[in-house]
C-alpha positions, -999 to +999 in steps of 0.1 A: -001-001+001+010+036-007+010+060+022+029+094+025+041+088+060+034+069+090+013+081+119-008+068+150-037+044+139-070+060+149-095+036+157-131+033+167-144+052+140-181+042+128-178+020+097-207+006+077-203-016+046-238-021+040-269+003+044-253+034+028-285+042+010-271+042-025-282+007-034-248-008-041-258-038-061-221-049-065-209-013-054-179-014-075-164+004-102-171-024-125-206-012-124-192+016-149-182-008-176-213-029-175-242+002-175-242+035-198-237+061-170-212+081-147-203+081-111-208+111-088-191+135-084-199+140-122-164+139-136-148+116-116-134+088-134-137+062-105-158+063-074-138+073-042-148+052-010-130+056+022-117+032+045-105+032+080-066+021+080-068+005+114-098-014+109-101-018+070-138-010+075-156+014+050-166+049+063-202+059+061-203+090+040-216+120+059-195+106+090-175+136+107-139+126+101-109+144+119-076+160+104-054+134+117-077+103+111-058+075+091-078+066+061-070+052+025-096+051-005-107+023-030-128+027-062-149-005-048-178-001-019-171-040-011-133-047-018-106-029-001-077-046-026-093-031-058-068-006-071-075+023-092-066+013-127-075+042-151-039+055-156-033+065-192-004+043-208+017+075-211+016+082-173+048+081-150+036+094-118+005+099-093-003+128-074-027+130-043-047+164-045-070+187-026-084+211-052-114+237-053-144+221-070-144+219-105-105+226-107-096+189-104-080+188-138-062+220-135-029+214-114-022+252-112-053+258-094-048+228-067-047+239-033-024+213-021-008+181-033+018+153-025+034+127-049+021+091-046+030+060-068+019+030-089+019-005-076+052-010-099+066+010-129+050-017-149+016-021-133+002+015-134-023+010-108-028+027-075-034+006-043-049+023-012-042+059-018-041+079+012-074+100+021-057+112+054-058+153+052-027+154+078-004+135+052-004+165+027+025+193+030+024+226+047+003+243+018-026+224+031-025+247+061-042+274+043-073+250+034-075+237+070-076+275+084-102+285+056-122+255+052-148+249+025-155+228-001-128+210-021-125+179-041-099+151-026-087+121-052-055+111-073-044+126-105-018+108-132+011+130-146+041+131-166+070+153-174+084+148-138+047+157-122+043+187-143+015+176-166-015+160-160-028+131-183-062+112-184-089+122-159-085+122-121-107+102-098-121+121-064-148+129-044-161+160-026-153+168+007-164+199+032-134+210+056-145+227+087-124+260+091-096+260+120-104+221+134-097+206+099-128+182+106-144+170+074-169+150+057-175+135+020-200+127-003-216+097-014-202+081-043-233+073-067-238+056-099-262+075-122-275+058-154-277+079-183-312+088-192-309+085-230-317+049-243-306+034-274-274+045-295-257+075-281-233+084-313-243+087-349-225+100-380-236+129-401-219+134-435-208+170-442-204+181-479-196+215-489-178+226-521-148+247-522-139+270-550-104+265-568-077+287-557-068+317-578-033+329-583-025+364-569+009+380-572+045+378-562+055+408-544+083+427-523+078+452-498+108+474-484+099+500-458+102+538-475+133+551-462+146+519-450+181+523-434+205+499-414+227+523-392+253+501-376+264+505-340+299+526-328+330+511-344+358+494-325+392+481-335+396+444-332+426+423-325+440+428-359+436+465-356+406+465-384+374+486-377+345+465-368+307+477-364+272+458-362+239+463-369+205+449-381+188+451-416+155+465-413+125+440-421+112+436-456+086+412-467+079+389-493+044+382-503+031+353-526-004+351-533-002+323-562-019+296-542-029+277-573+004+272-590+027+277-559+059+279-581+084+291-554+105+318-553+141+331-545+152+364-525+188+377-541+206+409-527+236+429-540+256+454-522+273+485-538+309+495-525+311+515-494+319+552-500+329+583-477+339+614-498+368+602-520+373+569-498+359+538-506+362+501-498+346+469-513+313+454-504+327+421-496+338+438-460+302+433-451+289+400-436+253+391-439+234+367-415+200+360-430+169+358-404+132+348-411+109+366-383+085+345-365+060+371-377+059+352-411+027+332-423+045+311-452+060+278-446+086+260-464+113+291-468+147+285-460+176+312-458+213+309-464+233+308-434+254+337-443+266+357-475+291+383-483+282+415-497+288+417-535+278+438-565+267+403-579+233+390-569+237+364-539+211+343-527+194+353-494+166+331-490+141+309-510+108+290-510+109+257-529+081+248-555+051+240-536+060+263-507+061+299-498+027+313-502+015+337-476+038+364-462+076+360-451+094+386-429+130+387-436+159+406-418+195+400-411+225+408-388+251+426-404+286+431-396+312+454-413+349+447-411+367+477-428+401+468-448+430+473-425+441+513-426+407+526-441+404+562-430+379+570-402+345+583-415+308+574-421+306+550-451+276+545-470+264+518-495+230+506-510+217+471-508+195+460-534+168+432-525+152+414-556+127+385-554+122+361-586+100+335-593+111+301-596 
C-alpha cells in the first residue's frame, strides 16, 4: 500500500459496509463498465470510497472525520484491495490532491498536493491511496484554516509531475475551518437517461472553389536604413561595427500554382567622400522572422556583400505562399588602414519566381 508517511492508527471510527443508502448492487467500479452512465461527483473517472486504516472498514459517507484520521481510498464499496486502474499508458507518476471543486484537472489551481506512486512501474495501478488530510504538506494549512468545499483524489502525471494526463478520480469533501474536521459525499452511479445508441455519423459535404493565383511582391519600408553601431578596432587593428537590416516582406499569393521564389541581394561599394572600399567587407546573416505566415521558406547561413546578386532566402516549389518577413544581422569589417568616417552603401533586394 502507498501512504505518504506513518502516524498513529486511529481506531473506533464508525464503519458500515452495508446500508449506505445508495443501492450498491455490487458497489464497485465494474458497474461503470457494464451500464451506461457516470459516477458522482460528475467528472470523476472512478468512485472514491473511504476506509479506516486501522480496521479496514468502510466509512459511511457523511461521517465527521478528523484532520488526523488515518484513512485510505478504494474504487469499490466491497473490495478494499481493488486498485484504481484508469491511468493512461503515458502516465509516469501519481499525485494526491486537494482542489477547489471544478479545478480537479487544473494542476495550477490545486490547493495542495503530494506525490504518490503506482504499484510498480510496469503495473500502472494505484492501491489504497491515502485519504488522510494530515499527510498533505504545509500548503494544506491554508485549506485547514479557511475550510470550505473541495475535491480530494488522485491524478496521473508525466513530465516529472508537471503535466496531467487522463482524468482524475476524486470525491467531494467539506472541511471545517480551523479544526480540519471534514465529511465526504456519497459516491453514486447515475445511469444515462438516454436509451438506445448515443452516437451517430452525419456526412458533411461542402463545395470548395478552386484557388486563384495572385501576385508575387516585395515590400521594403519607405526610407529603410540600416545604421550600424559604434565602430571598434579588433585584435588585428581592423574597424568592426554591427547592426540589423530592417525587415522587408515577400508576399506570395499564387495559391494555385505555387512555383516558389528566390530572394537575392547585391551590395554596392562603401563610400565616404573620396574614400571607398569593397562590399565584401559586409558580412550578412539572414533571418526569417517569426511573424511570417508562409511555410517551407529557407535562408542561407550567411553571405558576403557583393555587387553580384547573392541568394538570401528561397521557397521551394509548392511552398512559400503567404507572407515571409526577412531581416539579417550585419557586420562590417573595414579593410586595415581604412580612413575614419561614415561610409554608405546600398543593398538592393530582389525577389524572382522559380
